C-alpha positions as CSV (number, residue, x, y, z in Angstrom):
1,M,168.4,46.6,118.3
2,E,167.8,45.8,114.3
3,E,164.3,45.4,113.0
4,P,162.8,42.4,112.0
5,Q,162.5,42.3,108.0
6,A,158.5,42.1,106.8
7,E,158.7,38.7,104.5
8,E,158.0,39.5,100.8
9,P,154.0,38.5,100.0
10,E,155.5,36.6,96.3
11,Q,159.2,35.4,96.1
12,Q,160.3,36.6,92.6
13,A,162.0,33.4,90.2
14,Q,163.7,33.6,86.9
15,G,162.9,36.0,84.7
16,G,160.2,38.3,86.8
17,C,157.9,35.6,87.1
18,Q,156.4,34.9,91.1
19,D,157.4,31.9,92.3
20,V,154.0,30.0,93.1
21,A,153.0,26.8,93.8
22,Q,151.8,23.9,91.1
23,P,147.9,24.0,91.6
24,E,145.5,20.8,92.1
25,P,144.4,19.2,88.8
26,G,141.1,20.7,87.7
27,Q,138.4,18.7,85.9
28,D,138.8,17.2,82.2
29,G,135.7,18.1,80.1
30,G,132.6,19.8,81.5
31,A,132.8,22.8,79.8
32,K,129.4,23.9,77.6
33,K,130.1,24.6,74.3
34,P,129.6,28.1,72.9
35,T,126.5,28.4,70.2
36,G,127.2,31.8,69.1
37,R,129.5,33.5,67.4
38,L,131.9,37.0,68.0
39,D,130.8,40.0,65.8
40,P,133.8,40.1,63.1
41,G,133.7,43.8,63.2
42,A,134.5,44.0,66.9
43,T,137.9,44.4,68.4
44,Y,138.2,41.6,71.3
45,I,141.0,41.4,73.4
46,V,141.8,38.3,75.8
47,T,143.9,39.1,79.2
48,L,145.8,36.4,80.6
49,E,147.3,37.3,84.2
50,T,150.0,35.2,85.0
51,S,152.4,34.6,87.4
52,C,154.7,36.1,84.9
53,G,152.7,38.9,84.1
54,E,149.6,39.9,81.9
55,I,149.9,39.1,77.8
56,A,146.7,40.4,76.1
57,I,146.0,38.5,72.8
58,R,144.1,39.9,69.7
59,L,141.8,37.6,68.3
60,D,141.2,36.9,64.8
61,Q,137.5,36.1,64.7
62,K,137.6,37.0,60.9
63,T,139.9,33.7,60.4
64,A,139.0,31.4,62.9
65,P,134.7,32.6,63.8
66,K,134.5,28.8,66.1
67,T,137.6,28.8,67.6
68,T,137.9,32.3,68.6
69,A,134.5,32.5,69.9
70,S,135.1,28.9,72.2
71,F,138.1,30.8,73.3
72,A,136.7,33.7,74.4
73,H,133.9,31.9,76.0
74,L,136.2,29.7,78.0
75,A,138.4,32.9,79.6
76,R,135.1,34.6,80.3
77,T,133.2,31.2,82.2
78,G,136.7,31.1,84.0
79,F,138.0,28.1,81.8
80,Y,141.3,29.1,82.4
81,D,142.0,30.2,86.1
82,G,144.4,28.3,88.0
83,T,145.3,26.1,85.0
84,V,149.4,26.2,84.0
85,F,151.7,26.2,81.1
86,H,152.3,22.7,81.3
87,R,155.1,22.5,78.1
88,I,157.4,24.9,77.4
89,V,159.8,24.5,74.8
90,P,162.3,27.3,74.8
91,G,162.5,28.5,71.6
92,F,159.7,27.2,70.1
93,V,156.2,27.5,72.0
94,I,154.7,27.7,75.2
95,Q,151.1,25.6,76.0
96,G,148.0,26.0,78.3
97,G,144.9,26.0,79.0
98,D,144.8,22.3,79.8
99,P,142.4,22.0,83.1
100,T,144.2,18.5,84.4
101,G,147.9,20.5,83.3
102,S,149.0,16.7,82.2
103,G,148.6,18.0,78.3
104,T,145.8,15.4,78.1
105,G,142.8,17.7,79.4
106,G,140.0,19.7,77.3
107,P,136.5,21.2,77.7
108,G,135.0,18.4,76.5
109,Y,134.2,19.4,73.3
110,T,135.7,20.6,70.0
111,T,135.8,23.0,67.4
112,Q,137.2,23.2,63.8
113,D,138.7,26.0,61.6
114,V,140.5,24.8,59.1
115,P,143.2,27.7,59.0
116,P,144.9,29.5,55.6
117,Q,147.0,27.6,53.5
118,D,149.5,30.7,54.1
119,A,148.8,30.6,57.6
120,A,152.7,31.6,59.5
121,Y,152.8,30.3,63.2
122,V,155.5,32.9,64.2
123,Q,156.7,34.6,66.9
124,G,153.8,36.0,68.7
125,T,151.3,34.2,67.1
126,V,148.5,31.8,69.3
127,A,147.2,28.7,68.2
128,M,145.0,26.0,69.2
129,A,146.8,22.3,70.2
130,K,145.5,19.0,68.7
131,S,146.9,15.8,68.9
132,P,148.1,14.4,65.0
133,A,145.0,12.3,64.8
134,E,143.0,14.7,64.8
135,P,141.8,17.3,61.7
136,P,143.6,20.3,60.8
137,G,142.2,23.3,62.5
138,A,140.5,21.2,65.4
139,G,140.8,22.9,69.0
140,G,139.4,22.5,72.3
141,S,140.9,24.3,75.2
142,Q,144.6,23.8,74.7
143,F,146.6,26.7,73.1
144,F,150.2,27.9,72.3
145,I,152.1,30.6,72.0
146,V,154.9,30.6,70.0
147,T,158.4,32.3,71.1
148,G,160.6,31.6,68.3
149,P,160.7,33.6,65.3
150,D,159.3,31.1,63.1
151,A,157.7,27.9,64.8
152,G,158.5,26.4,61.4
153,L,154.9,24.4,61.9
154,T,152.5,23.2,58.7
155,P,149.1,25.0,58.4
156,D,147.0,22.6,60.8
157,Y,146.7,23.9,63.7
158,A,143.7,27.1,64.0
159,L,144.4,30.1,64.9
160,V,143.5,32.7,68.0
161,G,144.9,35.1,67.5
162,K,148.5,37.7,67.6
163,V,150.0,39.1,71.1
164,V,149.4,42.4,71.2
165,K,151.0,43.3,74.9
166,G,152.9,41.6,77.0
167,Q,155.5,39.3,74.1
168,R,158.4,40.2,77.4
169,V,156.2,38.1,79.4
170,V,156.0,35.6,76.8
171,A,159.8,35.3,76.1
172,A,160.0,35.5,80.3
173,I,158.0,32.0,80.3
174,G,159.9,30.7,77.4
175,E,162.7,30.9,79.6
176,L,161.6,28.3,81.5
177,G,161.4,24.7,79.8
178,D,163.4,22.2,81.1
179,P,166.1,22.2,77.7
180,A,167.0,18.4,78.7
181,T,163.2,17.7,78.0
182,G,163.4,18.4,74.4
183,G,160.1,18.8,73.0
184,S,158.2,17.6,75.6
185,G,158.8,20.6,77.3
186,V,158.5,20.0,80.9
187,P,158.7,23.3,83.1
188,L,161.4,24.2,85.3
189,Q,158.7,26.2,88.0
190,P,154.7,26.4,87.6
191,V,153.6,29.1,85.9
192,V,150.1,30.0,86.0
193,I,147.1,31.5,84.7
194,E,145.4,33.5,87.6
195,G,143.0,34.9,85.5
196,A,141.5,35.9,82.0
197,K,138.9,38.4,80.9
198,V,137.8,39.8,77.4
199,A,137.5,43.1,76.2
200,E,135.2,44.0,73.3
201,R,136.3,47.6,71.6
């Protein structure tokens, strides 16, 4: 008699990512804007726990003090928990941080750190997304991670930091965009940020 096979708790999908359900859309806005700044002499690592693995980001609080303080605050308060990478453009960027998952949501406030003119959006760079109508360096909660060698973007996007661990995870997520959708980057499957933590060194 054959032994019954136990079901695997999580199905593995493309690139080692777990096959997870699309979370319910969250509330737009409602987050409290942080008033303090991060210590410019310390090192801060924000780790995103995703359905594809962990991504560790070293914050660049010297270049973008308001942006990084906000990013760390949102991570600490659970704002990013249960959100998705709603835009995945292979060879370009993966974008997340929208509580509604629609690409139009945010925390309900805006920060601004105008990036230096020589800012380079190369592989592993993390920066804030913004609409064309917003001024350079504006940011809410939506961020992107560059997956290609160089995104070729103008210095209009506030810098958050750099991926220091989990670049293979970023690459795996970057393969999950539907190429037929072009720049809109509709994901082939849900990629969920399950949690975020901030470490200070």
